[in-house]
VMD Tcl script that builds the backbone (N, CA, C; Angstrom):
set m [mol new atoms 528]
animate dup $m
set s [atomselect $m all]
$s set {name element resname resid chain x y z} {
  {N N UNK 1 A 0.928 -1.153 0.056}
  {CA C UNK 1 A 0.055 0.140 -0.117}
  {C C UNK 1 A 0.803 1.155 0.354}
  {N N UNK 2 A 2.217 1.700 0.495}
  {CA C UNK 2 A 2.430 2.397 1.116}
  {C C UNK 2 A 3.214 2.807 -0.964}
  {N N UNK 3 A 4.060 1.829 -0.912}
  {CA C UNK 3 A 4.985 1.331 -2.768}
  {C C UNK 3 A 3.446 2.573 -3.916}
  {N N UNK 4 A 2.832 1.986 -3.320}
  {CA C UNK 4 A 1.353 2.259 -3.885}
  {C C UNK 4 A 1.145 4.136 -4.201}
  {N N UNK 5 A 1.331 4.482 -2.989}
  {CA C UNK 5 A 0.819 5.595 -2.072}
  {C C UNK 5 A 1.820 7.029 -2.861}
  {N N UNK 6 A 3.053 6.306 -2.845}
  {CA C UNK 6 A 4.792 6.739 -3.578}
  {C C UNK 6 A 4.650 6.976 -4.697}
  {N N UNK 7 A 4.110 5.914 -5.500}
  {CA C UNK 7 A 4.179 6.133 -7.155}
  {C C UNK 7 A 3.495 7.231 -6.899}
  {N N UNK 8 A 1.675 7.001 -6.576}
  {CA C UNK 8 A 1.182 8.220 -7.035}
  {C C UNK 8 A 1.011 9.519 -6.223}
  {N N UNK 9 A 2.061 9.534 -6.237}
  {CA C UNK 9 A 2.226 10.963 -5.338}
  {C C UNK 9 A 3.314 11.708 -6.340}
  {N N UNK 10 A 4.249 10.785 -6.561}
  {CA C UNK 10 A 5.947 11.171 -7.599}
  {C C UNK 10 A 4.554 11.661 -9.396}
  {N N UNK 11 A 3.548 10.661 -9.404}
  {CA C UNK 11 A 3.286 10.625 -11.029}
  {C C UNK 11 A 2.399 12.305 -10.724}
  {N N UNK 12 A 1.078 12.112 -9.985}
  {CA C UNK 12 A 0.870 13.307 -8.742}
  {C C UNK 12 A 1.662 14.711 -9.414}
  {N N UNK 13 A 2.764 14.715 -8.851}
  {CA C UNK 13 A 3.935 16.205 -8.857}
  {C C UNK 13 A 3.515 16.545 -10.384}
  {N N UNK 14 A 3.795 15.622 -11.067}
  {CA C UNK 14 A 3.542 15.537 -13.240}
  {C C UNK 14 A 2.508 16.030 -13.319}
  {N N UNK 15 A 1.702 15.592 -12.745}
  {CA C UNK 15 A -0.024 16.588 -12.728}
  {C C UNK 15 A -0.522 17.927 -13.064}
  {N N UNK 16 A 0.098 17.568 -11.743}
  {CA C UNK 16 A 0.420 18.900 -11.369}
  {C C UNK 16 A 0.906 20.439 -12.126}
  {N N UNK 17 A 1.594 19.411 -12.648}
  {CA C UNK 17 A 3.008 21.219 -13.359}
  {C C UNK 17 A 1.637 20.555 -14.895}
  {N N UNK 18 A 1.834 19.469 -15.260}
  {CA C UNK 18 A 0.540 19.623 -16.402}
  {C C UNK 18 A -0.687 20.594 -16.524}
  {N N UNK 19 A -1.077 20.783 -15.077}
  {CA C UNK 19 A -2.251 21.284 -14.688}
  {C C UNK 19 A -1.896 23.024 -14.543}
  {N N UNK 20 A -0.808 23.452 -13.940}
  {CA C UNK 20 A -0.425 24.217 -14.081}
  {C C UNK 20 A -0.395 25.211 -15.409}
  {N N UNK 21 A 0.812 24.297 -16.527}
  {CA C UNK 21 A 0.604 24.991 -17.276}
  {C C UNK 21 A -0.261 25.145 -18.388}
  {N N UNK 22 A -1.639 24.139 -18.291}
  {CA C UNK 22 A -2.853 24.553 -19.125}
  {C C UNK 22 A -3.648 25.324 -18.359}
  {N N UNK 23 A -3.728 25.673 -16.933}
  {CA C UNK 23 A -3.751 27.424 -16.297}
  {C C UNK 23 A -3.180 28.380 -16.423}
  {N N UNK 24 A -2.221 28.051 -17.038}
  {CA C UNK 24 A -1.479 29.653 -16.952}
  {C C UNK 24 A -1.861 30.213 -18.280}
  {N N UNK 25 A -1.885 28.554 -19.261}
  {CA C UNK 25 A -2.034 29.278 -20.739}
  {C C UNK 25 A -3.625 30.258 -20.735}
  {N N UNK 26 A -4.668 29.642 -19.855}
  {CA C UNK 26 A -5.711 29.505 -19.618}
  {C C UNK 26 A -5.856 31.324 -19.100}
  {N N UNK 27 A -5.133 31.763 -18.754}
  {CA C UNK 27 A -5.113 32.653 -18.038}
  {C C UNK 27 A -4.639 33.977 -19.375}
  {N N UNK 28 A -3.688 33.046 -19.463}
  {CA C UNK 28 A -3.183 34.152 -20.560}
  {C C UNK 28 A -3.991 34.326 -21.582}
  {N N UNK 29 A -4.177 33.443 -22.274}
  {CA C UNK 29 A -5.282 33.524 -23.585}
  {C C UNK 29 A -6.911 34.302 -22.529}
  {N N UNK 30 A -6.940 34.201 -21.888}
  {CA C UNK 30 A -8.506 34.988 -21.222}
  {C C UNK 30 A -8.287 36.107 -21.242}
  {N N UNK 31 A -6.874 37.019 -20.720}
  {CA C UNK 31 A -5.750 38.441 -20.316}
  {C C UNK 31 A -6.070 38.145 -21.501}
  {N N UNK 32 A -5.736 38.165 -23.115}
  {CA C UNK 32 A -4.518 38.560 -24.428}
  {C C UNK 32 A -5.450 38.919 -24.820}
  {N N UNK 33 A -7.215 37.903 -24.471}
  {CA C UNK 33 A -8.661 37.788 -25.458}
  {C C UNK 33 A -9.061 39.420 -25.215}
  {N N UNK 34 A -9.507 39.330 -23.582}
  {CA C UNK 34 A -9.761 40.641 -23.517}
  {C C UNK 34 A -8.895 41.862 -23.551}
  {N N UNK 35 A -7.338 41.877 -23.604}
  {CA C UNK 35 A -7.627 42.930 -24.180}
  {C C UNK 35 A -7.645 43.664 -25.649}
  {N N UNK 36 A -7.587 41.785 -26.324}
  {CA C UNK 36 A -7.718 42.265 -28.193}
  {C C UNK 36 A -8.732 42.940 -28.232}
  {N N UNK 37 A -9.710 42.298 -27.387}
  {CA C UNK 37 A -11.779 42.757 -27.536}
  {C C UNK 37 A -11.536 44.892 -27.398}
  {N N UNK 38 A -11.103 44.768 -26.063}
  {CA C UNK 38 A -11.508 46.261 -25.613}
  {C C UNK 38 A -10.398 46.825 -26.413}
  {N N UNK 39 A -9.135 46.462 -26.199}
  {CA C UNK 39 A -8.416 47.731 -27.779}
  {C C UNK 39 A -8.231 47.692 -28.588}
  {N N UNK 40 A -8.377 46.129 -29.367}
  {CA C UNK 40 A -8.470 46.504 -31.361}
  {C C UNK 40 A -9.802 46.453 -31.754}
  {N N UNK 41 A -10.547 45.900 -31.206}
  {CA C UNK 41 A -11.999 45.364 -30.978}
  {C C UNK 41 A -11.979 43.664 -32.134}
  {N N UNK 42 A -11.058 43.342 -31.739}
  {CA C UNK 42 A -10.742 42.193 -32.222}
  {C C UNK 42 A -9.964 41.264 -31.786}
  {N N UNK 43 A -11.577 40.208 -30.762}
  {CA C UNK 43 A -10.483 39.206 -30.186}
  {C C UNK 43 A -10.190 37.955 -30.951}
  {N N UNK 44 A -8.917 36.980 -29.981}
  {CA C UNK 44 A -8.939 35.872 -30.387}
  {C C UNK 44 A -9.635 34.795 -30.757}
  {N N UNK 45 A -9.362 34.367 -31.883}
  {CA C UNK 45 A -10.281 33.374 -32.550}
  {C C UNK 45 A -10.499 32.220 -32.210}
  {N N UNK 46 A -11.753 31.745 -31.028}
  {CA C UNK 46 A -11.709 30.510 -30.544}
  {C C UNK 46 A -11.046 30.668 -29.175}
  {N N UNK 47 A -11.229 31.525 -28.430}
  {CA C UNK 47 A -10.307 31.893 -27.241}
  {C C UNK 47 A -11.293 31.049 -25.857}
  {N N UNK 48 A -12.365 30.874 -26.171}
  {CA C UNK 48 A -13.230 30.525 -25.680}
  {C C UNK 48 A -13.575 28.270 -25.477}
  {N N UNK 49 A -12.870 28.418 -26.411}
  {CA C UNK 49 A -13.409 26.996 -27.241}
  {C C UNK 49 A -10.985 26.900 -26.319}
  {N N UNK 50 A -10.189 27.271 -26.994}
  {CA C UNK 50 A -9.131 27.330 -26.231}
  {C C UNK 50 A -9.296 26.965 -24.170}
  {N N UNK 51 A -10.405 27.876 -23.521}
  {CA C UNK 51 A -9.758 27.695 -22.384}
  {C C UNK 51 A -11.181 26.868 -21.877}
  {N N UNK 52 A -12.198 26.765 -22.382}
  {CA C UNK 52 A -12.266 25.101 -22.128}
  {C C UNK 52 A -11.146 24.212 -22.059}
  {N N UNK 53 A -10.844 23.977 -23.333}
  {CA C UNK 53 A -9.889 22.479 -23.028}
  {C C UNK 53 A -9.031 22.267 -22.120}
  {N N UNK 54 A -8.261 24.004 -21.927}
  {CA C UNK 54 A -7.860 23.628 -20.494}
  {C C UNK 54 A -8.306 23.654 -19.058}
  {N N UNK 55 A -9.208 23.675 -18.802}
  {CA C UNK 55 A -9.886 23.321 -17.981}
  {C C UNK 55 A -10.296 22.317 -17.896}
  {N N UNK 56 A -10.662 21.424 -18.961}
  {CA C UNK 56 A -10.459 19.616 -19.105}
  {C C UNK 56 A -8.635 19.282 -19.250}
  {N N UNK 57 A -7.839 19.748 -19.024}
  {CA C UNK 57 A -6.778 19.355 -18.994}
  {C C UNK 57 A -6.157 19.639 -17.336}
  {N N UNK 58 A -7.073 20.434 -16.587}
  {CA C UNK 58 A -6.608 20.885 -15.222}
  {C C UNK 58 A -7.654 19.898 -14.358}
  {N N UNK 59 A -8.364 18.430 -14.637}
  {CA C UNK 59 A -8.809 18.237 -14.566}
  {C C UNK 59 A -8.460 16.451 -13.764}
  {N N UNK 60 A -7.407 16.484 -14.155}
  {CA C UNK 60 A -6.673 15.505 -13.021}
  {C C UNK 60 A -5.659 15.812 -12.174}
  {N N UNK 61 A -4.829 16.618 -12.386}
  {CA C UNK 61 A -4.829 17.355 -10.706}
  {C C UNK 61 A -5.668 17.211 -9.345}
  {N N UNK 62 A -7.155 16.838 -9.309}
  {CA C UNK 62 A -7.873 16.532 -8.455}
  {C C UNK 62 A -6.990 15.470 -7.529}
  {N N UNK 63 A -6.385 14.505 -8.488}
  {CA C UNK 63 A -5.968 13.282 -7.343}
  {C C UNK 63 A -4.576 13.819 -7.048}
  {N N UNK 64 A -3.914 14.704 -7.338}
  {CA C UNK 64 A -2.530 14.644 -6.845}
  {C C UNK 64 A -3.511 15.620 -5.032}
  {N N UNK 65 A -3.850 17.032 -5.936}
  {CA C UNK 65 A -4.693 17.326 -4.998}
  {C C UNK 65 A -5.434 15.949 -3.322}
  {N N UNK 66 A -6.099 15.649 -3.761}
  {CA C UNK 66 A -6.088 14.109 -3.124}
  {C C UNK 66 A -5.293 13.346 -1.913}
  {N N UNK 67 A -4.697 13.341 -3.175}
  {CA C UNK 67 A -3.001 12.708 -2.140}
  {C C UNK 67 A -1.966 13.665 -1.134}
  {N N UNK 68 A -1.852 14.962 -1.831}
  {CA C UNK 68 A -1.366 16.295 -1.222}
  {C C UNK 68 A -2.339 16.990 0.541}
  {N N UNK 69 A -3.220 16.287 0.558}
  {CA C UNK 69 A -4.473 16.623 0.963}
  {C C UNK 69 A -4.256 18.068 0.708}
  {N N UNK 70 A -4.867 18.561 -0.118}
  {CA C UNK 70 A -4.723 20.379 -0.522}
  {C C UNK 70 A -5.897 20.248 -1.098}
  {N N UNK 71 A -6.664 18.680 -1.131}
  {CA C UNK 71 A -7.859 19.086 -1.149}
  {C C UNK 71 A -9.305 20.217 0.293}
  {N N UNK 72 A -10.338 20.570 -0.511}
  {CA C UNK 72 A -11.457 20.599 0.234}
  {C C UNK 72 A -12.085 19.731 1.351}
  {N N UNK 73 A -11.764 20.875 2.497}
  {CA C UNK 73 A -12.296 19.364 3.591}
  {C C UNK 73 A -12.731 20.451 4.312}
  {N N UNK 74 A -13.935 19.729 5.519}
  {CA C UNK 74 A -14.776 20.743 6.495}
  {C C UNK 74 A -14.916 20.240 7.705}
  {N N UNK 75 A -13.152 20.816 8.033}
  {CA C UNK 75 A -13.072 20.459 9.470}
  {C C UNK 75 A -13.533 21.029 10.722}
  {N N UNK 76 A -14.235 21.984 10.642}
  {CA C UNK 76 A -14.934 23.224 11.415}
  {C C UNK 76 A -15.711 21.706 11.660}
  {N N UNK 77 A -16.394 21.021 11.406}
  {CA C UNK 77 A -17.187 20.855 11.306}
  {C C UNK 77 A -17.667 19.108 11.622}
  {N N UNK 78 A -16.599 18.314 11.096}
  {CA C UNK 78 A -15.903 17.102 11.582}
  {C C UNK 78 A -14.614 17.326 12.646}
  {N N UNK 79 A -14.132 18.044 13.091}
  {CA C UNK 79 A -13.852 18.408 13.701}
  {C C UNK 79 A -14.148 18.122 15.305}
  {N N UNK 80 A -15.214 17.990 15.587}
  {CA C UNK 80 A -16.621 18.140 16.801}
  {C C UNK 80 A -17.356 17.053 16.478}
  {N N UNK 81 A -16.729 16.076 15.822}
  {CA C UNK 81 A -16.946 14.838 16.108}
  {C C UNK 81 A -16.585 13.626 16.585}
  {N N UNK 82 A -16.810 12.682 17.303}
  {CA C UNK 82 A -15.928 11.642 17.870}
  {C C UNK 82 A -15.716 10.978 17.237}
  {N N UNK 83 A -14.570 10.071 17.675}
  {CA C UNK 83 A -12.818 9.675 16.380}
  {C C UNK 83 A -14.442 8.631 15.489}
  {N N UNK 84 A -14.554 8.048 16.542}
  {CA C UNK 84 A -16.146 7.101 14.998}
  {C C UNK 84 A -17.432 8.026 14.593}
  {N N UNK 85 A -17.459 8.994 14.879}
  {CA C UNK 85 A -18.337 9.831 14.030}
  {C C UNK 85 A -17.083 10.248 13.163}
  {N N UNK 86 A -15.881 10.533 12.573}
  {CA C UNK 86 A -15.281 10.629 12.225}
  {C C UNK 86 A -14.949 9.795 11.223}
  {N N UNK 87 A -14.702 8.814 11.484}
  {CA C UNK 87 A -14.728 7.395 10.767}
  {C C UNK 87 A -15.826 7.192 9.527}
  {N N UNK 88 A -16.772 7.335 10.593}
  {CA C UNK 88 A -17.908 6.849 9.744}
  {C C UNK 88 A -17.912 7.812 8.330}
  {N N UNK 89 A -17.862 9.801 8.771}
  {CA C UNK 89 A -18.651 10.451 8.059}
  {C C UNK 89 A -16.661 10.235 6.872}
  {N N UNK 90 A -15.977 9.548 7.179}
  {CA C UNK 90 A -14.969 9.923 6.394}
  {C C UNK 90 A -14.769 8.580 4.948}
  {N N UNK 91 A -16.435 7.540 5.678}
  {CA C UNK 91 A -16.638 6.258 4.905}
  {C C UNK 91 A -17.526 6.960 3.599}
  {N N UNK 92 A -18.320 7.656 4.427}
  {CA C UNK 92 A -19.550 8.139 4.009}
  {C C UNK 92 A -19.183 8.958 2.312}
  {N N UNK 93 A -18.365 9.902 2.751}
  {CA C UNK 93 A -18.031 10.957 2.141}
  {C C UNK 93 A -16.782 10.729 1.438}
  {N N UNK 94 A -15.791 9.727 1.908}
  {CA C UNK 94 A -15.019 8.632 0.150}
  {C C UNK 94 A -15.393 8.471 -0.304}
  {N N UNK 95 A -17.011 7.341 -0.143}
  {CA C UNK 95 A -17.476 6.386 -0.799}
  {C C UNK 95 A -18.370 7.168 -1.514}
  {N N UNK 96 A -18.569 8.231 -1.190}
  {CA C UNK 96 A -20.127 8.567 -2.296}
  {C C UNK 96 A -18.938 9.314 -3.271}
  {N N UNK 97 A -17.758 9.815 -2.769}
  {CA C UNK 97 A -17.243 10.663 -3.796}
  {C C UNK 97 A -16.137 9.460 -4.905}
  {N N UNK 98 A -16.195 8.299 -4.262}
  {CA C UNK 98 A -15.481 6.953 -5.192}
  {C C UNK 98 A -16.876 7.008 -6.682}
  {N N UNK 99 A -18.264 6.502 -6.032}
  {CA C UNK 99 A -18.499 6.759 -7.041}
  {C C UNK 99 A -19.819 7.685 -7.097}
  {N N UNK 100 A -19.803 9.268 -7.038}
  {CA C UNK 100 A -19.579 9.812 -8.073}
  {C C UNK 100 A -18.799 9.758 -9.130}
  {N N UNK 101 A -17.510 10.174 -9.308}
  {CA C UNK 101 A -16.456 10.038 -10.035}
  {C C UNK 101 A -16.445 8.749 -10.932}
  {N N UNK 102 A -16.832 7.497 -10.357}
  {CA C UNK 102 A -17.039 5.929 -11.200}
  {C C UNK 102 A -18.244 6.676 -12.275}
  {N N UNK 103 A -19.499 7.266 -12.067}
  {CA C UNK 103 A -20.164 7.255 -12.685}
  {C C UNK 103 A -20.002 8.896 -13.812}
  {N N UNK 104 A -19.401 9.531 -13.428}
  {CA C UNK 104 A -18.996 10.540 -14.622}
  {C C UNK 104 A -18.242 9.537 -15.095}
  {N N UNK 105 A -17.052 8.977 -14.403}
  {CA C UNK 105 A -15.835 7.864 -16.092}
  {C C UNK 105 A -16.653 7.478 -17.153}
  {N N UNK 106 A -17.698 6.980 -16.206}
  {CA C UNK 106 A -18.520 5.880 -17.441}
  {C C UNK 106 A -19.333 7.053 -18.323}
  {N N UNK 107 A -19.913 7.988 -17.576}
  {CA C UNK 107 A -20.495 9.156 -18.454}
  {C C UNK 107 A -19.468 9.345 -19.636}
  {N N UNK 108 A -18.327 10.617 -19.259}
  {CA C UNK 108 A -17.330 10.798 -19.588}
  {C C UNK 108 A -16.872 9.628 -20.912}
  {N N UNK 109 A -16.996 8.518 -20.498}
  {CA C UNK 109 A -16.402 6.970 -21.763}
  {C C UNK 109 A -17.740 6.814 -22.914}
  {N N UNK 110 A -19.074 7.739 -22.169}
  {CA C UNK 110 A -20.695 6.461 -23.570}
  {C C UNK 110 A -20.717 8.595 -23.957}
  {N N UNK 111 A -20.184 9.498 -23.742}
  {CA C UNK 111 A -20.132 10.480 -24.097}
  {C C UNK 111 A -18.671 11.032 -25.406}
  {N N UNK 112 A -18.127 10.450 -25.168}
  {CA C UNK 112 A -16.435 10.518 -25.953}
  {C C UNK 112 A -17.015 9.667 -27.014}
  {N N UNK 113 A -18.023 8.409 -26.948}
  {CA C UNK 113 A -17.870 7.431 -27.992}
  {C C UNK 113 A -18.735 7.642 -29.111}
  {N N UNK 114 A -19.978 9.071 -28.434}
  {CA C UNK 114 A -21.176 9.198 -29.020}
  {C C UNK 114 A -20.310 10.564 -30.109}
  {N N UNK 115 A -18.933 11.305 -29.346}
  {CA C UNK 115 A -18.305 12.346 -30.014}
  {C C UNK 115 A -17.491 11.723 -31.300}
  {N N UNK 116 A -17.064 10.764 -30.609}
  {CA C UNK 116 A -16.171 10.152 -31.676}
  {C C UNK 116 A -16.780 9.733 -33.230}
  {N N UNK 117 A -18.423 8.960 -32.625}
  {CA C UNK 117 A -19.528 8.603 -33.938}
  {C C UNK 117 A -19.483 9.526 -34.710}
  {N N UNK 118 A -19.636 10.876 -34.117}
  {CA C UNK 118 A -20.452 12.388 -34.992}
  {C C UNK 118 A -18.898 12.797 -35.565}
  {N N UNK 119 A -18.246 12.231 -35.301}
  {CA C UNK 119 A -16.735 12.959 -35.751}
  {C C UNK 119 A -16.915 14.612 -35.047}
  {N N UNK 120 A -17.783 14.746 -34.586}
  {CA C UNK 120 A -16.690 16.081 -33.500}
  {C C UNK 120 A -16.473 17.096 -33.374}
  {N N UNK 121 A -16.409 18.258 -33.530}
  {CA C UNK 121 A -15.591 19.326 -33.557}
  {C C UNK 121 A -15.486 19.977 -32.637}
  {N N UNK 122 A -14.694 20.736 -31.993}
  {CA C UNK 122 A -15.235 22.525 -31.765}
  {C C UNK 122 A -15.210 23.636 -32.628}
  {N N UNK 123 A -16.623 24.468 -32.419}
  {CA C UNK 123 A -16.794 25.371 -33.553}
  {C C UNK 123 A -15.548 25.771 -34.440}
  {N N UNK 124 A -15.079 26.656 -33.695}
  {CA C UNK 124 A -14.073 27.313 -34.904}
  {C C UNK 124 A -13.217 26.815 -34.795}
  {N N UNK 125 A -12.389 25.845 -34.393}
  {CA C UNK 125 A -11.259 25.581 -34.103}
  {C C UNK 125 A -10.548 23.727 -34.646}
  {N N UNK 126 A -12.115 23.495 -35.303}
  {CA C UNK 126 A -11.481 22.569 -35.756}
  {C C UNK 126 A -11.054 20.921 -35.108}
  {N N UNK 127 A -11.024 21.446 -34.097}
  {CA C UNK 127 A -10.044 20.076 -32.874}
  {C C UNK 127 A -11.145 19.647 -32.690}
  {N N UNK 128 A -10.889 17.896 -33.179}
  {CA C UNK 128 A -11.870 16.842 -32.200}
  {C C UNK 128 A -12.192 16.817 -30.902}
  {N N UNK 129 A -13.437 16.698 -30.305}
  {CA C UNK 129 A -13.659 16.848 -28.760}
  {C C UNK 129 A -13.517 15.716 -28.121}
  {N N UNK 130 A -13.799 14.731 -28.973}
  {CA C UNK 130 A -13.066 13.639 -28.112}
  {C C UNK 130 A -12.107 12.728 -26.883}
  {N N UNK 131 A -10.937 13.567 -27.827}
  {CA C UNK 131 A -9.840 13.427 -26.855}
  {C C UNK 131 A -9.872 14.176 -25.155}
  {N N UNK 132 A -11.011 15.478 -25.256}
  {CA C UNK 132 A -10.741 16.123 -24.133}
  {C C UNK 132 A -12.591 15.338 -23.012}
  {N N UNK 133 A -12.588 14.604 -23.944}
  {CA C UNK 133 A -14.133 13.910 -23.240}
  {C C UNK 133 A -13.050 12.665 -22.062}
  {N N UNK 134 A -12.219 11.763 -23.104}
  {CA C UNK 134 A -11.670 10.710 -22.889}
  {C C UNK 134 A -10.528 11.265 -21.587}
  {N N UNK 135 A -9.833 12.484 -21.953}
  {CA C UNK 135 A -8.583 13.251 -20.681}
  {C C UNK 135 A -9.734 13.040 -19.198}
  {N N UNK 136 A -10.922 13.226 -19.632}
  {CA C UNK 136 A -11.443 13.732 -18.376}
  {C C UNK 136 A -11.882 12.179 -17.871}
  {N N UNK 137 A -12.885 11.616 -18.501}
  {CA C UNK 137 A -13.346 10.010 -17.954}
  {C C UNK 137 A -12.568 9.457 -17.315}
  {N N UNK 138 A -11.179 9.557 -17.913}
  {CA C UNK 138 A -9.866 8.880 -17.733}
  {C C UNK 138 A -9.623 9.404 -16.301}
  {N N UNK 139 A -9.598 10.893 -16.166}
  {CA C UNK 139 A -9.078 11.281 -14.463}
  {C C UNK 139 A -10.272 10.993 -13.609}
  {N N UNK 140 A -11.928 10.967 -13.986}
  {CA C UNK 140 A -11.875 11.082 -12.999}
  {C C UNK 140 A -12.140 9.073 -12.465}
  {N N UNK 141 A -12.295 8.545 -13.670}
  {CA C UNK 141 A -11.964 6.883 -13.249}
  {C C UNK 141 A -11.073 6.495 -12.564}
  {N N UNK 142 A -9.499 7.975 -12.356}
  {CA C UNK 142 A -8.492 6.898 -12.059}
  {C C UNK 142 A -8.632 8.092 -10.362}
  {N N UNK 143 A -9.501 8.710 -9.604}
  {CA C UNK 143 A -9.631 9.867 -9.284}
  {C C UNK 143 A -10.568 8.980 -7.970}
  {N N UNK 144 A -11.298 7.763 -9.116}
  {CA C UNK 144 A -12.560 7.277 -8.130}
  {C C UNK 144 A -11.263 6.239 -7.716}
  {N N UNK 145 A -10.621 5.856 -8.354}
  {CA C UNK 145 A -9.609 4.604 -8.058}
  {C C UNK 145 A -8.888 5.387 -6.287}
  {N N UNK 146 A -8.139 6.778 -6.421}
  {CA C UNK 146 A -7.162 7.420 -6.038}
  {C C UNK 146 A -7.835 7.660 -4.534}
  {N N UNK 147 A -9.349 7.725 -4.692}
  {CA C UNK 147 A -10.783 8.373 -3.414}
  {C C UNK 147 A -10.451 6.461 -2.142}
  {N N UNK 148 A -10.847 5.664 -3.199}
  {CA C UNK 148 A -10.751 4.618 -2.567}
  {C C UNK 148 A -9.328 3.424 -1.435}
  {N N UNK 149 A -8.041 4.623 -2.507}
  {CA C UNK 149 A -6.766 3.992 -1.726}
  {C C UNK 149 A -6.313 4.758 -0.869}
  {N N UNK 150 A -7.348 6.149 -0.787}
  {CA C UNK 150 A -6.447 7.224 0.225}
  {C C UNK 150 A -7.778 7.320 1.671}
  {N N UNK 151 A -9.081 6.461 1.179}
  {CA C UNK 151 A -9.805 6.151 2.379}
  {C C UNK 151 A -8.847 4.517 2.769}
  {N N UNK 152 A -8.879 3.694 2.451}
  {CA C UNK 152 A -7.578 2.502 2.988}
  {C C UNK 152 A -7.062 2.808 3.684}
  {N N UNK 153 A -6.005 4.339 3.425}
  {CA C UNK 153 A -4.808 4.745 3.997}
  {C C UNK 153 A -4.586 4.886 5.005}
  {N N UNK 154 A -6.560 5.772 4.815}
  {CA C UNK 154 A -6.285 6.813 6.388}
  {C C UNK 154 A -7.362 5.495 7.252}
  {N N UNK 155 A -8.017 4.876 7.163}
  {CA C UNK 155 A -7.855 3.715 8.010}
  {C C UNK 155 A -7.578 2.725 8.547}
  {N N UNK 156 A -6.209 2.243 7.429}
  {CA C UNK 156 A -4.726 2.095 8.484}
  {C C UNK 156 A -4.160 2.973 9.349}
  {N N UNK 157 A -3.934 4.157 8.798}
  {CA C UNK 157 A -3.561 5.371 10.094}
  {C C UNK 157 A -4.028 5.560 11.538}
  {N N UNK 158 A -3.660 3.981 12.023}
  {CA C UNK 158 A -4.127 4.333 13.477}
  {C C UNK 158 A -4.476 5.653 14.173}
  {N N UNK 159 A -3.402 6.376 13.801}
  {CA C UNK 159 A -3.432 7.185 15.109}
  {C C UNK 159 A -4.698 8.179 14.258}
  {N N UNK 160 A -5.228 8.311 13.319}
  {CA C UNK 160 A -6.325 9.454 12.524}
  {C C UNK 160 A -7.474 8.817 13.192}
  {N N UNK 161 A -7.565 8.129 13.713}
  {CA C UNK 161 A -8.806 8.517 14.682}
  {C C UNK 161 A -9.251 7.583 16.212}
  {N N UNK 162 A -7.523 8.206 16.273}
  {CA C UNK 162 A -7.402 7.762 18.029}
  {C C UNK 162 A -8.250 9.578 18.732}
  {N N UNK 163 A -8.521 9.021 19.770}
  {CA C UNK 163 A -8.717 10.603 21.407}
  {C C UNK 163 A -7.832 11.553 21.108}
  {N N UNK 164 A -8.132 12.945 20.720}
  {CA C UNK 164 A -6.959 13.581 20.833}
  {C C UNK 164 A -5.947 13.479 21.701}
  {N N UNK 165 A -6.214 12.972 23.381}
  {CA C UNK 165 A -5.529 12.945 24.688}
  {C C UNK 165 A -3.493 11.722 23.599}
  {N N UNK 166 A -4.494 10.565 23.176}
  {CA C UNK 166 A -3.361 9.498 22.228}
  {C C UNK 166 A -3.117 9.829 21.617}
  {N N UNK 167 A -3.484 10.785 20.929}
  {CA C UNK 167 A -2.663 10.707 19.526}
  {C C UNK 167 A -1.859 11.972 19.512}
  {N N UNK 168 A -2.002 12.696 20.447}
  {CA C UNK 168 A -0.824 13.935 20.581}
  {C C UNK 168 A 0.288 12.634 21.287}
  {N N UNK 169 A 0.235 11.613 21.867}
  {CA C UNK 169 A 1.054 11.339 23.221}
  {C C UNK 169 A 2.493 10.737 22.103}
  {N N UNK 170 A 3.788 10.971 22.388}
  {CA C UNK 170 A 4.554 11.071 20.935}
  {C C UNK 170 A 4.853 8.676 21.062}
  {N N UNK 171 A 5.066 9.109 20.300}
  {CA C UNK 171 A 5.410 6.589 20.739}
  {C C UNK 171 A 5.879 5.913 21.183}
  {N N UNK 172 A 7.189 6.798 22.131}
  {CA C UNK 172 A 7.588 5.940 22.942}
  {C C UNK 172 A 6.446 5.858 24.738}
  {N N UNK 173 A 5.308 7.063 24.525}
  {CA C UNK 173 A 5.146 7.212 25.484}
  {C C UNK 173 A 4.842 7.964 26.292}
  {N N UNK 174 A 6.323 8.487 27.071}
  {CA C UNK 174 A 6.308 9.256 27.767}
  {C C UNK 174 A 7.183 10.752 27.114}
  {N N UNK 175 A 6.374 11.609 27.522}
  {CA C UNK 175 A 6.853 12.381 27.276}
  {C C UNK 175 A 7.669 13.734 27.370}
  {N N UNK 176 A 8.874 14.165 26.948}
  {CA C UNK 176 A 10.132 14.572 27.340}
  {C C UNK 176 A 10.616 16.232 27.469}
}
mol reanalyze $m
mol bondsrecalc $m
mol representation Tube
mol addrep $m
C-alpha cells in the first residue's frame, strides 16, 4: 500500500505541473482575449474553446490534490465529531466521492464514444472534442480509484481516529 501511495504521489507531481501549465495558458489566453477585444476590437478566435480545453486538462490535478491533502475539507464540522463519527463521516464521504467519480467516468466514456461516432469538433478551431472527453473520463476513473486508496490509507492510519489525548502522545509513550 505504501508503494502505491508513493508512486501515486510521484505521478501526481507530474500531473500538477501539467495542470499548472494549462492554468497559465488559460489565464494568458483570457487576458490577451480581453485586451484584444477592448483595445483592438478584435478578440482571439477560438479563445473560449481554448479555455474550455485547458479547464479539462486541469481535471487530473484533483488526484494529486487528494494525495497531497490539498483538497477542501470540512474540518470545522468534522473535528467536533467523536473519532467514530469522524471515521463514519470519512467512509460515507470518500465512498460517495468514489461512486460519483466512477459514474462521471462512465458517462465520460459514453459521451466520448458519441463524439467519436459523430466526428464532432470544436466549432471554430475544428479540433476533435473526443480526446478531451477521454481525458476527463480517465481522470475521473483514476480519481475514483484514488479516493478508495486514500480511504484505505486513512483507515490503516491508527492515529487518525484515536482520541485527541492519545494521538498527541509521542510513540515512546513518555513526554520529554
